[in-house]
C-alpha positions in Angstrom: -21.6 8.1 -4.2 -18.6 5.8 -4.0 -16.3 8.5 -5.4 -17.4 10.9 -2.6 -17.6 8.4 0.3 -14.2 6.8 -0.4 -12.5 9.9 -1.9 -11.5 7.9 -5.0 -8.6 9.6 -6.8 -7.9 9.4 -10.5 -5.3 6.7 -10.1 -7.7 4.5 -8.2 -10.5 5.0 -10.8 -8.1 4.3 -13.7 -7.0 1.0 -12.1 -10.6 -0.1 -11.8 -11.4 1.0 -15.4 -8.3 -0.9 -16.7 -9.4 -4.0 -14.8 -12.9 -3.7 -16.3 -11.5 -3.4 -19.9 -9.3 -6.6 -19.3 -12.4 -8.6 -18.4 -14.6 -9.9 -21.2 -17.8 -9.1 -19.3 -16.8 -5.5 -18.8 -16.7 -5.6 -15.0 -13.6 -5.3 -12.9 -12.7 -8.6 -11.3 -12.3 -7.6 -7.6 -13.7 -8.7 -4.3 -14.9 -5.7 -2.5 -14.5 -5.0 1.3 -15.9 -1.9 3.0 -14.7 -1.0 6.4 -16.3 1.7 8.5 -14.3 3.1 11.4 -16.4 5.1 13.8 -14.6 8.3 14.9 -17.3 10.8 15.4 -17.7 9.7 19.0 -14.5 11.6 19.5 -16.6 14.3 21.1 -16.5 12.0 24.1 -12.8 12.3 24.5 -11.7 14.2 27.7 -10.3 17.1 25.8 -12.9 16.9 23.0 -10.2 16.0 20.4 -7.7 13.3 19.9 -4.3 14.7 20.9 -2.1 12.5 18.7 -4.1 10.7 16.1 -2.4 8.1 13.9 -4.2 5.8 11.5 -2.3 3.0 9.6 -4.0 1.2 6.8 -2.4 -1.9 5.2 -4.1 -3.0 2.0 -2.5 -6.5 2.4 -1.1 -7.0 -1.1 0.5 -4.7 -3.6 -2.1 -5.9 -6.1 -5.0 -4.7 -3.9 -6.5 -1.3 -4.3 -7.5 0.9 -1.3 -9.3 4.2 -1.2 -10.4 6.4 1.8 -10.7 10.0 2.8 -8.1 11.6 4.9 -5.7 14.5 5.2 -1.9 14.3 5.2 -2.0 10.6 4.1 1.3 9.3 3.0 2.5 5.9 1.7 4.9 4.5 4.3 5.5 1.0 2.8 4.6 -1.1 -0.3 1.1 -1.8 1.1 0.8 0.7 4.0 -0.6 4.2 4.3 -0.5 6.4 7.3 -2.5 9.5 8.4 -1.4 11.5 11.4 -2.8 14.6 13.0 -2.4 16.7 16.2 -5.5 17.7 18.2 -7.6 15.8 15.7 -11.4 16.4 16.0 -13.1 13.8 13.8 -15.9 15.4 11.8 -16.7 12.2 9.9 -16.2 8.5 10.3 -13.6 6.9 8.1 -14.9 4.7 5.3 -12.3 2.4 3.7 -12.8 0.6 0.3 -10.5 -2.3 -0.3 -10.6 -4.1 -3.7 -8.8 -7.5 -4.0 -8.3 -9.1 -7.4 -10.4 -12.2 -7.9 -8.1 -13.7 -10.5 -7.8 -17.0 -8.8 -7.9 -18.8 -12.1 -11.1 -20.7 -11.6 -12.9 -19.1 -14.4 -15.6 -17.7 -12.1 
């Protein structure tokens, strides 16, 4: 269900698999954050759609992994991604998965 909900691409999945292989217990060492951004109330907009929609997501660190569903998403900086649309009618809320390495060196 994660793959579908967060639109995990092959690159994202490969990074998680690699992290799992590098850890002796076989699990990727990441702290997980899930962010849900409610957009489906967009039907309440005066025109029924969002005229100029722009979403910017910053994953915080180049070591972090981020995955979310969206059209016309482009990387605009080392840690930032942007999605823009004209006359955007949100059919789904946006779910964002952020994975942050837990390699703080405390042996966990």
